[in-house]
C-alpha positions in Angstrom: 37.7 21.1 7.8 34.5 20.4 9.7 33.1 21.1 13.1 30.8 18.9 15.0 29.1 19.6 18.3 31.5 18.7 21.1 30.5 15.4 22.7 27.9 14.7 20.0 29.5 11.5 18.7 30.0 10.1 22.2 26.4 10.8 23.2 25.1 9.2 20.0 27.4 6.2 20.6 25.8 5.9 24.1 22.4 5.7 22.5 23.6 3.1 20.0 25.1 1.1 22.9 21.7 1.0 24.5 20.1 -0.4 21.3 18.9 2.6 19.4 19.2 2.6 15.6 20.6 6.0 14.6 19.2 7.3 11.3 19.8 10.7 9.7 16.8 11.8 7.6 17.4 14.8 5.3 15.7 16.7 2.5 18.0 18.1 -0.1 15.7 19.8 -2.7 18.6 21.9 -4.1 19.9 18.8 -5.8 16.7 18.6 -7.9 16.9 22.4 -8.5 20.4 22.0 -9.8 22.0 24.4 -7.3 23.9 21.7 -5.3 25.5 18.6 -6.9 24.3 15.3 -5.5 28.0 14.4 -5.0 28.4 17.4 -2.6 25.5 16.1 -0.4 26.9 12.6 -0.5 30.3 13.9 0.4 29.0 15.8 3.4 27.1 12.7 4.5 30.3 10.6 4.1 32.2 13.1 6.2 29.5 13.0 9.0 29.5 9.2 8.9 33.3 9.1 9.3 33.2 11.6 12.2 30.2 10.0 13.9 30.5 6.2 13.1 27.6 5.5 15.5 25.2 6.6 12.7 23.6 3.5 11.1 22.0 5.0 8.0 21.3 8.2 6.0 18.0 8.6 4.3 18.2 11.4 1.8 15.4 12.8 -0.4 16.8 14.6 -3.5 13.4 15.7 -4.8 12.1 19.2 -4.8 9.9 20.0 -1.8 6.5 19.1 -3.3 7.6 16.5 -5.7 8.5 13.7 -3.3 6.0 11.0 -2.6 8.6 8.5 -1.5 9.0 9.8 2.1 5.5 11.3 2.6 4.0 8.2 4.2 7.0 6.4 5.7 8.1 6.2 9.3 11.1 8.2 8.4 8.9 11.0 7.2 6.7 10.8 10.3 9.8 11.0 12.5 11.1 14.0 10.5 7.8 15.7 10.9 7.8 15.1 14.7 11.4 16.5 14.9 10.3 19.7 13.0 7.5 20.2 15.5 9.8 19.8 18.4 12.4 22.2 17.0 9.9 25.0 16.2 
């Protein structure tokens, strides 16, 4: 059983209806460390995608924290960095 924030799916759908592309960017270093199976992360993302169908795409980095070059210079990485600054 999962819990989502009440109204979250509806609000995200409103953004999508206004032309926004909704992308989830997530870092999952525990997969590289061997403490969380990749299938577990993918299963969680699948569950979220079913509960919030407005989401267009998931971008997942399975590397350990300092081993990932793939997302370091991409718009997704820049967006993730901005989000971290906003939350802290």
